N, CA, C and O atoms as a Tinker XYZ file with bonds, in Angstrom:
   520  protein
     1  N     -0.060000  -22.294000    6.231000    73     2
     2  CA    -1.375000  -22.138000    5.641000    64     1     3
     3  C     -2.440000  -22.646000    6.593000    63     2     4     5
     4  O     -2.196000  -23.569000    7.371000    81     3
     5  N     -3.602000  -22.057000    6.534000    73     3     6
     6  CA    -4.707000  -22.491000    7.360000    64     5     7
     7  C     -5.329000  -23.745000    6.759000    63     6     8     9
     8  O     -5.552000  -23.831000    5.551000    81     7
     9  N     -5.599000  -24.694000    7.609000    73     7    10
    10  CA    -6.323000  -25.877000    7.159000    64     9    11
    11  C     -7.796000  -25.612000    7.443000    63    10    12    13
    12  O     -8.193000  -25.433000    8.594000    81    11
    13  N     -8.598000  -25.589000    6.388000    73    11    14
    14  CA    -9.994000  -25.227000    6.537000    64    13    15
    15  C    -10.881000  -26.454000    6.431000    63    14    16    17
    16  O    -10.705000  -27.286000    5.540000    81    15
    17  N    -11.819000  -26.558000    7.328000    73    15    18
    18  CA   -12.810000  -27.624000    7.231000    64    17    19
    19  C    -13.893000  -27.169000    6.260000    63    18    20    21
    20  O    -13.980000  -25.989000    5.919000    81    19
    21  N    -14.714000  -28.115000    5.822000    73    19    22
    22  CA   -15.812000  -27.756000    4.916000    64    21    23
    23  C    -16.774000  -26.795000    5.594000    63    22    24    25
    24  O    -17.303000  -25.888000    4.951000    81    23
    25  N    -17.008000  -26.989000    6.907000    73    23    26
    26  CA   -17.899000  -26.095000    7.651000    64    25    27
    27  C    -17.342000  -24.675000    7.660000    63    26    28    29
    28  O    -18.078000  -23.710000    7.455000    81    27
    29  N    -16.027000  -24.555000    7.900000    73    27    30
    30  CA   -15.381000  -23.241000    7.910000    64    29    31
    31  C    -15.488000  -22.587000    6.546000    63    30    32    33
    32  O    -15.732000  -21.385000    6.447000    81    31
    33  N    -15.305000  -23.376000    5.491000    73    31    34
    34  CA   -15.424000  -22.845000    4.129000    64    33    35
    35  C    -16.817000  -22.277000    3.886000    63    34    36    37
    36  O    -16.969000  -21.176000    3.357000    81    35
    37  N    -17.840000  -23.049000    4.283000    73    35    38
    38  CA   -19.220000  -22.592000    4.064000    64    37    39
    39  C    -19.490000  -21.316000    4.857000    63    38    40    41
    40  O    -20.132000  -20.395000    4.350000    81    39
    41  N    -19.006000  -21.257000    6.092000    73    39    42
    42  CA   -19.219000  -20.065000    6.917000    64    41    43
    43  C    -18.513000  -18.866000    6.305000    63    42    44    45
    44  O    -19.080000  -17.776000    6.232000    81    43
    45  N    -17.290000  -19.066000    5.869000    73    43    46
    46  CA   -16.514000  -17.968000    5.300000    64    45    47
    47  C    -17.114000  -17.485000    3.993000    63    46    48    49
    48  O    -17.114000  -16.287000    3.708000    81    47
    49  N    -17.629000  -18.421000    3.192000    73    47    50
    50  CA   -18.244000  -18.040000    1.917000    64    49    51
    51  C    -19.443000  -17.135000    2.168000    63    50    52    53
    52  O    -19.669000  -16.180000    1.425000    81    51
    53  N    -20.204000  -17.428000    3.203000    73    51    54
    54  CA   -21.434000  -16.688000    3.464000    64    53    55
    55  C    -21.205000  -15.328000    4.115000    63    54    56    57
    56  O    -22.062000  -14.453000    3.997000    81    55
    57  N    -20.085000  -15.120000    4.796000    73    55    58
    58  CA   -19.906000  -13.874000    5.536000    64    57    59
    59  C    -18.890000  -12.929000    4.921000    63    58    60    61
    60  O    -18.797000  -11.787000    5.370000    81    59
    61  N    -18.143000  -13.330000    3.946000    73    59    62
    62  CA   -16.974000  -12.611000    3.482000    64    61    63
    63  C    -17.246000  -11.288000    2.798000    63    62    64    65
    64  O    -18.339000  -11.018000    2.301000    81    63
    65  N    -16.200000  -10.477000    2.794000    73    63    66
    66  CA   -16.223000   -9.215000    2.068000    64    65    67
    67  C    -16.053000   -9.496000    0.583000    63    66    68    69
    68  O    -16.719000   -8.896000   -0.260000    81    67
    69  N    -15.145000  -10.424000    0.280000    73    67    70
    70  CA   -14.921000  -10.846000   -1.100000    64    69    71
    71  C    -15.819000  -12.039000   -1.385000    63    70    72    73
    72  O    -15.941000  -12.938000   -0.553000    81    71
    73  N    -16.436000  -12.054000   -2.532000    73    71    74
    74  CA   -17.365000  -13.121000   -2.870000    64    73    75
    75  C    -16.624000  -14.307000   -3.471000    63    74    76    77
    76  O    -15.815000  -14.161000   -4.388000    81    75
    77  N    -16.917000  -15.473000   -2.937000    73    75    78
    78  CA   -16.255000  -16.703000   -3.345000    64    77    79
    79  C    -16.365000  -16.921000   -4.856000    63    78    80    81
    80  O    -15.363000  -17.186000   -5.520000    81    79
    81  N    -17.565000  -16.812000   -5.390000    73    79    82
    82  CA   -17.762000  -17.121000   -6.812000    64    81    83
    83  C    -17.002000  -16.148000   -7.710000    63    82    84    85
    84  O    -16.470000  -16.545000   -8.746000    81    83
    85  N    -16.951000  -14.890000   -7.320000    73    83    86
    86  CA   -16.238000  -13.899000   -8.118000    64    85    87
    87  C    -14.743000  -14.192000   -8.146000    63    86    88    89
    88  O    -14.115000  -14.141000   -9.203000    81    87
    89  N    -14.176000  -14.496000   -6.987000    73    87    90
    90  CA   -12.750000  -14.799000   -6.899000    64    89    91
    91  C    -12.439000  -16.076000   -7.663000    63    90    92    93
    92  O    -11.448000  -16.144000   -8.390000    81    91
    93  N    -13.283000  -17.089000   -7.500000    73    91    94
    94  CA   -13.076000  -18.367000   -8.179000    64    93    95
    95  C    -13.112000  -18.187000   -9.702000    63    94    96    97
    96  O    -12.250000  -18.707000  -10.411000    81    95
    97  N    -14.095000  -17.462000  -10.193000    73    95    98
    98  CA   -14.204000  -17.218000  -11.639000    64    97    99
    99  C    -13.004000  -16.442000  -12.151000    63    98   100   101
   100  O    -12.497000  -16.719000  -13.238000    81    99
   101  N    -12.549000  -15.469000  -11.369000    73    99   102
   102  CA   -11.392000  -14.665000  -11.788000    64   101   103
   103  C    -10.128000  -15.520000  -11.834000    63   102   104   105
   104  O     -9.339000  -15.418000  -12.773000    81   103
   105  N     -9.938000  -16.353000  -10.830000    73   103   106
   106  CA    -8.780000  -17.251000  -10.828000    64   105   107
   107  C     -8.815000  -18.177000  -12.034000    63   106   108   109
   108  O     -7.789000  -18.416000  -12.673000    81   107
   109  N    -10.009000  -18.702000  -12.347000    73   107   110
   110  CA   -10.143000  -19.602000  -13.491000    64   109   111
   111  C     -9.877000  -18.862000  -14.807000    63   110   112   113
   112  O     -9.237000  -19.403000  -15.708000    81   111
   113  N    -10.369000  -17.630000  -14.910000    73   111   114
   114  CA   -10.163000  -16.873000  -16.152000    64   113   115
   115  C     -8.693000  -16.506000  -16.363000    63   114   116   117
   116  O     -8.230000  -16.437000  -17.501000    81   115
   117  N     -7.955000  -16.271000  -15.268000    73   115   118
   118  CA    -6.527000  -15.950000  -15.394000    64   117   119
   119  C     -5.681000  -17.159000  -15.744000    63   118   120   121
   120  O     -4.750000  -17.065000  -16.544000    81   119
   121  N     -6.004000  -18.291000  -15.145000    73   119   122
   122  CA    -5.163000  -19.472000  -15.302000    64   121   123
   123  C     -5.697000  -20.487000  -16.297000    63   122   124   125
   124  O     -4.926000  -21.260000  -16.866000    81   123
   125  N     -7.008000  -20.497000  -16.516000    73   123   126
   126  CA    -7.611000  -21.515000  -17.368000    64   125   127
   127  C     -7.668000  -22.875000  -16.697000    63   126   128   129
   128  O     -7.939000  -23.882000  -17.351000    81   127
   129  N     -7.413000  -22.909000  -15.396000    73   127   130
   130  CA    -7.378000  -24.173000  -14.656000    64   129   131
   131  C     -8.527000  -24.219000  -13.652000    63   130   132   133
   132  O     -9.058000  -23.187000  -13.241000    81   131
   133  N     -8.896000  -25.435000  -13.269000    73   131   134
   134  CA    -9.860000  -25.597000  -12.183000    64   133   135
   135  C     -9.165000  -25.224000  -10.875000    63   134   136   137
   136  O     -7.960000  -25.422000  -10.719000    81   135
   137  N     -9.941000  -24.684000   -9.945000    73   135   138
   138  CA    -9.383000  -24.210000   -8.689000    64   137   139
   139  C    -10.143000  -24.865000   -7.543000    63   138   140   141
   140  O    -11.373000  -24.909000   -7.558000    81   139
   141  N     -9.421000  -25.372000   -6.555000    73   139   142
   142  CA   -10.055000  -25.976000   -5.388000    64   141   143
   143  C    -10.682000  -24.908000   -4.499000    63   142   144   145
   144  O    -10.224000  -23.767000   -4.448000    81   143
   145  N    -11.736000  -25.307000   -3.804000    73   143   146
   146  CA   -12.408000  -24.390000   -2.880000    64   145   147
   147  C    -11.432000  -23.862000   -1.833000    63   146   148   149
   148  O    -11.429000  -22.672000   -1.517000    81   147
   149  N    -10.612000  -24.750000   -1.304000    73   147   150
   150  CA    -9.686000  -24.343000   -0.247000    64   149   151
   151  C     -8.674000  -23.315000   -0.745000    63   150   152   153
   152  O     -8.275000  -22.419000   -0.001000    81   151
   153  N     -8.264000  -23.447000   -1.996000    73   151   154
   154  CA    -7.320000  -22.474000   -2.561000    64   153   155
   155  C     -7.970000  -21.096000   -2.645000    63   154   156   157
   156  O     -7.351000  -20.084000   -2.317000    81   155
   157  N     -9.216000  -21.074000   -3.085000    73   155   158
   158  CA    -9.948000  -19.805000   -3.168000    64   157   159
   159  C    -10.122000  -19.220000   -1.772000    63   158   160   161
   160  O     -9.956000  -18.016000   -1.577000    81   159
   161  N    -10.452000  -20.057000   -0.809000    73   159   162
   162  CA   -10.668000  -19.578000    0.550000    64   161   163
   163  C     -9.384000  -19.043000    1.175000    63   162   164   165
   164  O     -9.415000  -18.039000    1.886000    81   163
   165  N     -8.262000  -19.698000    0.921000    73   163   166
   166  CA    -6.982000  -19.192000    1.440000    64   165   167
   167  C     -6.699000  -17.802000    0.882000    63   166   168   169
   168  O     -6.259000  -16.913000    1.611000    81   167
   169  N     -6.951000  -17.617000   -0.405000    73   167   170
   170  CA    -6.737000  -16.311000   -1.027000    64   169   171
   171  C     -7.676000  -15.264000   -0.430000    63   170   172   173
   172  O     -7.258000  -14.148000   -0.123000    81   171
   173  N     -8.927000  -15.628000   -0.271000    73   171   174
   174  CA    -9.912000  -14.700000    0.296000    64   173   175
   175  C     -9.538000  -14.324000    1.730000    63   174   176   177
   176  O     -9.595000  -13.152000    2.100000    81   175
   177  N     -9.158000  -15.313000    2.533000    73   175   178
   178  CA    -8.782000  -15.041000    3.925000    64   177   179
   179  C     -7.590000  -14.094000    3.980000    63   178   180   181
   180  O     -7.559000  -13.165000    4.787000    81   179
   181  N     -6.609000  -14.339000    3.114000    73   179   182
   182  CA    -5.422000  -13.483000    3.080000    64   181   183
   183  C     -5.810000  -12.036000    2.744000    63   182   184   185
   184  O     -5.388000  -11.106000    3.431000    81   183
   185  N     -6.607000  -11.848000    1.699000    73   183   186
   186  CA    -6.941000  -10.485000    1.288000    64   185   187
   187  C     -7.915000   -9.810000    2.244000    63   186   188   189
   188  O     -7.849000   -8.595000    2.426000    81   187
   189  N     -8.805000  -10.559000    2.850000    73   187   190
   190  CA    -9.710000   -9.943000    3.822000    64   189   191
   191  C     -8.933000   -9.467000    5.042000    63   190   192   193
   192  O     -9.247000   -8.417000    5.603000    81   191
   193  N     -7.926000  -10.226000    5.460000    73   191   194
   194  CA    -7.081000   -9.775000    6.578000    64   193   195
   195  C     -6.323000   -8.511000    6.177000    63   194   196   197
   196  O     -6.168000   -7.591000    6.980000    81   195
   197  N     -5.855000   -8.472000    4.935000    73   195   198
   198  CA    -5.150000   -7.284000    4.441000    64   197   199
   199  C     -6.091000   -6.087000    4.377000    63   198   200   201
   200  O     -5.705000   -4.970000    4.720000    81   199
   201  N     -7.314000   -6.320000    3.940000    73   199   202
   202  CA    -8.310000   -5.245000    3.872000    64   201   203
   203  C     -8.562000   -4.693000    5.272000    63   202   204   205
   204  O     -8.643000   -3.478000    5.456000    81   203
   205  N     -8.685000   -5.579000    6.256000    73   203   206
   206  CA    -8.909000   -5.138000    7.637000    64   205   207
   207  C     -7.750000   -4.260000    8.124000    63   206   208   209
   208  O     -7.972000   -3.227000    8.755000    81   207
   209  N     -6.515000   -4.677000    7.828000    73   207   210
   210  CA    -5.342000   -3.891000    8.237000    64   209   211
   211  C     -5.357000   -2.507000    7.593000    63   210   212   213
   212  O     -5.064000   -1.509000    8.252000    81   211
   213  N     -5.695000   -2.447000    6.311000    73   211   214
   214  CA    -5.726000   -1.164000    5.601000    64   213   215
   215  C     -6.798000   -0.261000    6.198000    63   214   216   217
   216  O     -6.568000    0.933000    6.387000    81   215
   217  N     -7.953000   -0.815000    6.492000    73   215   218
   218  CA    -9.047000   -0.015000    7.062000    64   217   219
   219  C     -8.650000    0.558000    8.420000    63   218   220   221
   220  O     -8.874000    1.738000    8.690000    81   219
   221  N     -8.062000   -0.277000    9.270000    73   219   222
   222  CA    -7.659000    0.206000   10.594000    64   221   223
   223  C     -6.538000    1.242000   10.501000    63   222   224   225
   224  O     -6.521000    2.204000   11.269000    81   223
   225  N     -5.600000    1.050000    9.563000    73   223   226
   226  CA    -4.542000    2.039000    9.361000    64   225   227
   227  C     -5.120000    3.332000    8.790000    63   226   228   229
   228  O     -4.667000    4.421000    9.140000    81   227
   229  N     -6.110000    3.219000    7.920000    73   227   230
   230  CA    -6.750000    4.412000    7.351000    64   229   231
   231  C     -7.440000    5.221000    8.440000    63   230   232   233
   232  O     -7.454000    6.451000    8.392000    81   231
   233  N     -8.006000    4.534000    9.413000    73   231   234
   234  CA    -8.616000    5.230000   10.548000    64   233   235
   235  C     -7.562000    6.027000   11.314000    63   234   236   237
   236  O     -7.807000    7.163000   11.719000    81   235
   237  N     -6.384000    5.423000   11.511000    73   235   238
   238  CA    -5.290000    6.138000   12.181000    64   237   239
   239  C     -4.828000    7.331000   11.352000    63   238   240   241
   240  O     -4.538000    8.396000   11.896000    81   239
   241  N     -4.760000    7.149000   10.035000    73   239   242
   242  CA    -4.362000    8.247000    9.146000    64   241   243
   243  C     -5.352000    9.406000    9.247000    63   242   244   245
   244  O     -4.951000   10.569000    9.269000    81   243
   245  N     -6.639000    9.089000    9.309000    73   243   246
   246  CA    -7.669000   10.126000    9.441000    64   245   247
   247  C     -7.526000   10.854000   10.767000    63   246   248   249
   248  O     -7.666000   12.076000   10.822000    81   247
   249  N     -7.247000   10.115000   11.836000    73   247   250
   250  CA    -7.058000   10.739000   13.145000    64   249   251
   251  C     -5.853000   11.679000   13.140000    63   250   252   253
   252  O     -5.914000   12.768000   13.711000    81   251
   253  N     -4.756000   11.261000   12.496000    73   251   254
   254  CA    -3.570000   12.113000   12.403000    64   253   255
   255  C     -3.865000   13.363000   11.591000    63   254   256   257
   256  O     -3.467000   14.465000   11.966000    81   255
   257  N     -4.569000   13.185000   10.469000    73   255   258
   258  CA    -4.931000   14.314000    9.622000    64   257   259
   259  C     -5.812000   15.296000   10.393000    63   258   260   261
   260  O     -5.609000   16.508000   10.323000    81   259
   261  N     -6.786000   14.769000   11.125000    73   259   262
   262  CA    -7.684000   15.632000   11.892000    64   261   263
   263  C     -6.958000   16.356000   13.025000    63   262   264   265
   264  O     -7.299000   17.492000   13.354000    81   263
   265  N     -5.969000   15.711000   13.617000    73   263   266
   266  CA    -5.219000   16.401000   14.676000    64   265   267
   267  C     -4.435000   17.576000   14.089000    63   266   268   269
   268  O     -4.322000   18.629000   14.717000    81   267
   269  N     -3.898000   17.391000   12.888000    73   267   270
   270  CA    -3.189000   18.513000   12.231000    64   269   271
   271  C     -4.163000   19.606000   11.816000    63   270   272   273
   272  O     -3.852000   20.791000   11.938000    81   271
   273  N     -5.332000   19.223000   11.327000    73   271   274
   274  CA    -6.340000   20.214000   10.946000    64   273   275
   275  C     -6.815000   21.006000   12.166000    63   274   276   277
   276  O     -7.045000   22.213000   12.087000    81   275
   277  N     -6.956000   20.312000   13.286000    73   275   278
   278  CA    -7.413000   20.966000   14.511000    64   277   279
   279  C     -6.397000   22.017000   14.959000    63   278   280   281
   280  O     -6.778000   23.111000   15.376000    81   279
   281  N     -5.112000   21.689000   14.876000    73   279   282
   282  CA    -4.052000   22.636000   15.238000    64   281   283
   283  C     -4.117000   23.877000   14.361000    63   282   284   285
   284  O     -3.878000   24.991000   14.827000    81   283
   285  N     -4.444000   23.678000   13.080000    73   283   286
   286  CA    -4.513000   24.797000   12.130000    64   285   287
   287  C     -5.848000   25.535000   12.192000    63   286   288   289
   288  O     -6.023000   26.557000   11.529000    81   287
   289  N     -6.778000   25.029000   12.976000    73   287   290
   290  CA    -8.086000   25.673000   13.091000    64   289   291
   291  C     -9.015000   25.342000   11.935000    63   290   292   293
   292  O     -9.962000   26.084000   11.675000    81   291
   293  N     -8.765000   24.246000   11.238000    73   291   294
   294  CA    -9.600000   23.848000   10.108000    64   293   295
   295  C    -10.634000   22.821000   10.559000    63   294   296   297
   296  O    -10.500000   22.200000   11.613000    81   295
   297  N    -11.667000   22.659000    9.736000    73   295   298
   298  CA   -12.676000   21.653000   10.030000    64   297   299
   299  C    -12.079000   20.256000    9.892000    63   298   300   301
   300  O    -11.257000   19.995000    9.014000    81   299
   301  N    -12.513000   19.370000   10.778000    73   299   302
   302  CA   -12.039000   17.992000   10.736000    64   301   303
   303  C    -12.876000   17.177000    9.753000    63   302   304   305
   304  O    -14.064000   17.439000    9.567000    81   303
   305  N    -12.244000   16.191000    9.130000    73   303   306
   306  CA   -12.951000   15.288000    8.223000    64   305   307
   307  C    -13.681000   14.246000    9.054000    63   306   308   309
   308  O    -13.191000   13.832000   10.104000    81   307
   309  N    -14.837000   13.827000    8.594000    73   307   310
   310  CA   -15.592000   12.810000    9.312000    64   309   311
   311  C    -15.627000   11.483000    8.567000    63   310   312   313
   312  O    -16.164000   10.497000    9.073000    81   311
   313  N    -15.054000   11.455000    7.364000    73   311   314
   314  CA   -15.076000   10.233000    6.563000    64   313   315
   315  C    -13.668000    9.840000    6.143000    63   314   316   317
   316  O    -12.801000   10.685000    5.916000    81   315
   317  N    -13.471000    8.536000    6.047000    73   315   318
   318  CA   -12.222000    8.021000    5.475000    64   317   319
   319  C    -12.338000    8.197000    3.969000    63   318   320   321
   320  O    -13.264000    7.681000    3.344000    81   319
   321  N    -11.392000    8.929000    3.393000    73   319   322
   322  CA   -11.428000    9.159000    1.953000    64   321   323
   323  C    -10.314000    8.380000    1.251000    63   322   324   325
   324  O     -9.555000    7.647000    1.886000    81   323
   325  N    -10.231000    8.550000   -0.052000    73   323   326
   326  CA    -9.235000    7.824000   -0.858000    64   325   327
   327  C     -7.818000    8.163000   -0.418000    63   326   328   329
   328  O     -6.943000    7.297000   -0.434000    81   327
   329  N     -7.582000    9.401000   -0.028000    73   327   330
   330  CA    -6.240000    9.815000    0.417000    64   329   331
   331  C     -5.824000    9.059000    1.685000    63   330   332   333
   332  O     -4.664000    8.669000    1.822000    81   331
   333  N     -6.758000    8.857000    2.600000    73   331   334
   334  CA    -6.461000    8.094000    3.824000    64   333   335
   335  C     -6.116000    6.647000    3.487000    63   334   336   337
   336  O     -5.195000    6.070000    4.065000    81   335
   337  N     -6.858000    6.066000    2.552000    73   335   338
   338  CA    -6.590000    4.689000    2.132000    64   337   339
   339  C     -5.226000    4.604000    1.464000    63   338   340   341
   340  O     -4.459000    3.681000    1.741000    81   339
   341  N     -4.912000    5.560000    0.585000    73   339   342
   342  CA    -3.616000    5.556000   -0.099000    64   341   343
   343  C     -2.469000    5.683000    0.903000    63   342   344   345
   344  O     -1.468000    4.974000    0.794000    81   343
   345  N     -2.611000    6.578000    1.869000    73   343   346
   346  CA    -1.568000    6.738000    2.892000    64   345   347
   347  C     -1.431000    5.481000    3.738000    63   346   348   349
   348  O     -0.320000    5.088000    4.094000    81   347
   349  N     -2.552000    4.850000    4.061000    73   347   350
   350  CA    -2.525000    3.619000    4.856000    64   349   351
   351  C     -1.771000    2.521000    4.112000    63   350   352   353
   352  O     -0.930000    1.838000    4.695000    81   351
   353  N     -2.069000    2.353000    2.835000    73   351   354
   354  CA    -1.396000    1.330000    2.035000    64   353   355
   355  C      0.093000    1.637000    1.948000    63   354   356   357
   356  O      0.930000    0.744000    2.078000    81   355
   357  N      0.413000    2.899000    1.728000    73   355   358
   358  CA     1.818000    3.296000    1.629000    64   357   359
   359  C      2.560000    3.010000    2.935000    63   358   360   361
   360  O      3.672000    2.483000    2.914000    81   359
   361  N      1.954000    3.353000    4.060000    73   359   362
   362  CA     2.601000    3.143000    5.355000    64   361   363
   363  C      2.708000    1.665000    5.707000    63   362   364   365
   364  O      3.699000    1.239000    6.299000    81   363
   365  N      1.697000    0.882000    5.347000    73   363   366
   366  CA     1.757000   -0.548000    5.627000    64   365   367
   367  C      2.817000   -1.246000    4.776000    63   366   368   369
   368  O      3.433000   -2.218000    5.213000    81   367
   369  N      3.021000   -0.745000    3.569000    73   367   370
   370  CA     3.996000   -1.361000    2.660000    64   369   371
   371  C      5.376000   -0.735000    2.755000    63   370   372   373
   372  O      6.292000   -1.155000    2.048000    81   371
   373  N      5.541000    0.259000    3.613000    73   371   374
   374  CA     6.835000    0.936000    3.732000    64   373   375
   375  C      7.917000   -0.080000    4.099000    63   374   376   377
   376  O      7.761000   -0.865000    5.034000    81   375
   377  N      9.000000   -0.049000    3.353000    73   375   378
   378  CA    10.117000   -0.937000    3.629000    64   377   379
   379  C     10.041000   -2.263000    2.904000    63   378   380   381
   380  O     11.057000   -2.943000    2.761000    81   379
   381  N      8.848000   -2.653000    2.437000    73   379   382
   382  CA     8.728000   -3.925000    1.727000    64   381   383
   383  C      9.287000   -3.822000    0.322000    63   382   384   385
   384  O      9.998000   -4.715000   -0.139000    81   383
   385  N      8.968000   -2.743000   -0.349000    73   383   386
   386  CA     9.393000   -2.572000   -1.732000    64   385   387
   387  C     10.149000   -1.257000   -1.857000    63   386   388   389
   388  O      9.525000   -0.208000   -2.016000    81   387
   389  N     11.472000   -1.287000   -1.789000    73   387   390
   390  CA    12.214000   -0.037000   -1.913000    64   389   391
   391  C     12.078000    0.531000   -3.325000    63   390   392   393
   392  O     11.823000   -0.219000   -4.267000    81   391
   393  N     12.244000    1.834000   -3.484000    73   391   394
   394  CA    12.175000    2.425000   -4.811000    64   393   395
   395  C     13.182000    1.746000   -5.742000    63   394   396   397
   396  O     14.208000    1.237000   -5.292000    81   395
   397  N     12.882000    1.743000   -7.030000    73   395   398
   398  CA    13.704000    1.013000   -7.988000    64   397   399
   399  C     15.160000    1.465000   -7.972000    63   398   400   401
   400  O     16.050000    0.645000   -8.199000    81   399
   401  N     15.434000    2.749000   -7.709000    73   399   402
   402  CA    16.815000    3.222000   -7.695000    64   401   403
   403  C     17.608000    2.575000   -6.568000    63   402   404   405
   404  O     18.808000    2.343000   -6.717000    81   403
   405  N     16.957000    2.277000   -5.437000    73   403   406
   406  CA    17.652000    1.635000   -4.326000    64   405   407
   407  C     17.872000    0.152000   -4.596000    63   406   408   409
   408  O     18.879000   -0.411000   -4.166000    81   407
   409  N     16.937000   -0.493000   -5.307000    73   407   410
   410  CA    17.080000   -1.913000   -5.600000    64   409   411
   411  C     18.253000   -2.160000   -6.529000    63   410   412   413
   412  O     18.904000   -3.200000   -6.431000    81   411
   413  N     18.535000   -1.237000   -7.421000    73   411   414
   414  CA    19.606000   -1.430000   -8.396000    64   413   415
   415  C     20.919000   -0.809000   -7.957000    63   414   416   417
   416  O     21.896000   -0.852000   -8.705000    81   415
   417  N     20.967000   -0.247000   -6.796000    73   415   418
   418  CA    22.196000    0.389000   -6.320000    64   417   419
   419  C     22.012000    1.879000   -6.215000    63   418   420   421
   420  O     22.501000    2.501000   -5.272000    81   419
   421  N     21.316000    2.461000   -7.165000    73   419   422
   422  CA    20.900000    3.854000   -7.161000    64   421   423
   423  C     21.937000    4.856000   -6.731000    63   422   424   425
   424  O     23.093000    4.800000   -7.150000    81   423
   425  N     21.510000    5.773000   -5.889000    73   423   426
   426  CA    22.345000    6.878000   -5.460000    64   425   427
   427  C     23.564000    6.412000   -4.674000    63   426   428   429
   428  O     24.631000    7.019000   -4.773000    81   427
   429  N     23.420000    5.349000   -3.899000    73   427   430
   430  CA    24.534000    4.860000   -3.096000    64   429   431
   431  C     25.682000    4.411000   -3.986000    63   430   432   433
   432  O     26.848000    4.643000   -3.666000    81   431
   433  N     25.358000    3.771000   -5.097000    73   431   434
   434  CA    26.374000    3.245000   -5.984000    64   433   435
   435  C     26.994000    4.348000   -6.845000    63   434   436   437
   436  O     28.201000    4.342000   -7.088000    81   435
   437  N     26.180000    5.281000   -7.302000    73   435   438
   438  CA    26.657000    6.285000   -8.237000    64   437   439
   439  C     27.406000    7.423000   -7.555000    63   438   440   441
   440  O     28.260000    8.058000   -8.174000    81   439
   441  N     27.102000    7.684000   -6.304000    73   439   442
   442  CA    27.817000    8.706000   -5.548000    64   441   443
   443  C     27.698000   10.085000   -6.146000    63   442   444   445
   444  O     26.588000   10.589000   -6.314000    81   443
   445  N     28.820000   10.711000   -6.472000    73   443   446
   446  CA    28.880000   12.096000   -6.948000    64   445   447
   447  C     28.332000   12.256000   -8.365000    63   446   448   449
   448  O     28.110000   13.387000   -8.796000    81   447
   449  N     28.109000   11.188000   -9.093000    73   447   450
   450  CA    27.634000   11.294000  -10.474000    64   449   451
   451  C     26.259000   11.941000  -10.557000    63   450   452   453
   452  O     25.930000   12.550000  -11.575000    81   451
   453  N     25.449000   11.822000   -9.509000    73   451   454
   454  CA    24.097000   12.377000   -9.535000    64   453   455
   455  C     24.042000   13.857000   -9.179000    63   454   456   457
   456  O     22.971000   14.457000   -9.267000    81   455
   457  N     25.131000   14.457000   -8.790000    73   455   458
   458  CA    25.150000   15.864000   -8.428000    64   457   459
   459  C     25.132000   16.679000   -9.713000    63   458   460   461
   460  O     26.024000   16.540000  -10.550000    81   459
   461  N     24.114000   17.534000   -9.876000    73   459   462
   462  CA    23.997000   18.325000  -11.094000    64   461   463
   463  C     25.007000   19.468000  -11.110000    63   462   464   465
   464  O     25.661000   19.704000  -12.126000    81   463
   465  N     25.133000   20.155000  -10.030000    73   463   466
   466  CA    26.063000   21.278000   -9.932000    64   465   467
   467  C     26.864000   21.111000   -8.653000    63   466   468   469
   468  O     26.319000   20.798000   -7.594000    81   467
   469  N     28.122000   21.317000   -8.767000    73   467   470
   470  CA    28.924000   21.316000   -7.558000    64   469   471
   471  C     28.715000   22.648000   -6.854000    63   470   472   473
   472  O     28.327000   23.631000   -7.485000    81   471
   473  N     28.962000   22.686000   -5.582000    73   471   474
   474  CA    28.723000   23.880000   -4.784000    64   473   475
   475  C     29.450000   25.089000   -5.335000    63   474   476   477
   476  O     28.884000   26.182000   -5.368000    81   475
   477  N     30.687000   24.924000   -5.768000    73   475   478
   478  CA    31.455000   26.067000   -6.282000    64   477   479
   479  C     30.836000   26.627000   -7.556000    63   478   480   481
   480  O     30.790000   27.843000   -7.739000    81   479
   481  N     30.355000   25.739000   -8.449000    73   479   482
   482  CA    29.728000   26.197000   -9.686000    64   481   483
   483  C     28.466000   26.975000   -9.385000    63   482   484   485
   484  O     28.197000   27.993000  -10.022000    81   483
   485  N     27.676000   26.501000   -8.410000    73   483   486
   486  CA    26.432000   27.150000   -8.053000    64   485   487
   487  C     26.697000   28.529000   -7.431000    63   486   488   489
   488  O     25.982000   29.490000   -7.716000    81   487
   489  N     27.729000   28.620000   -6.579000    73   487   490
   490  CA    28.038000   29.879000   -5.912000    64   489   491
   491  C     28.542000   30.918000   -6.898000    63   490   492   493
   492  O     28.313000   32.110000   -6.694000    81   491
   493  N     29.218000   30.506000   -7.957000    73   491   494
   494  CA    29.830000   31.439000   -8.891000    64   493   495
   495  C     28.905000   31.849000  -10.030000    63   494   496   497
   496  O     29.260000   32.744000  -10.797000    81   495
   497  N     27.732000   31.230000  -10.173000    73   495   498
   498  CA    26.825000   31.571000  -11.262000    64   497   499
   499  C     26.267000   32.960000  -11.074000    63   498   500   501
   500  O     25.816000   33.314000   -9.985000    81   499
   501  N     26.294000   33.749000  -12.135000    73   499   502
   502  CA    25.708000   35.073000  -12.130000    64   501   503
   503  C     26.492000   36.102000  -11.350000    63   502   504   505
   504  O     26.003000   37.215000  -11.156000    81   503
   505  N     27.689000   35.778000  -10.896000    73   503   506
   506  CA    28.492000   36.724000  -10.134000    64   505   507
   507  C     29.683000   37.120000  -10.997000    63   506   508   509
   508  O     30.496000   36.281000  -11.385000    81   507
   509  N     29.769000   38.397000  -11.284000    73   507   510
   510  CA    30.908000   38.882000  -12.079000    64   509   511
   511  C     31.994000   39.380000  -11.147000    63   510   512   513
   512  O     31.720000   40.036000  -10.142000    81   511
   513  N     33.225000   39.061000  -11.493000    73   511   514
   514  CA    34.331000   39.535000  -10.689000    64   513   515
   515  C     35.035000   40.647000  -11.439000    63   514   516   517
   516  O     35.103000   40.613000  -12.668000    81   515
   517  N     35.557000   41.622000  -10.734000    73   515   518
   518  CA    36.193000   42.782000  -11.354000    64   517   519
   519  C     37.640000   42.578000  -11.600000    63   518   520
   520  O     38.311000   43.471000  -12.118000    81   519
């Protein structure tokens, strides 16, 4: 954890993307407890760093999208939109949280049980033999 001086706290409160008072009030409303300034600042620093990562990844997503649009002869986007942000979050979180089926064993554990039709059944459907 970062050890913050009072000067650092004051500077961070004044420049941040997330507002200190809003975060502090929200923490208090969720927990019903008093919250130290340093605790609020640690949370703000963590999320602001995460926001920065998402923004930079969204820029990369937009560049990739525009390169594909250029190949297709389509107009390029000039703004980061919600889709770019969603893709950025998805790519940044890839591997952290596997889908629920993988966490519980899913397809690997069940094996052939998930196959709806076996190949022979599928090949023989609708074919009459004489």
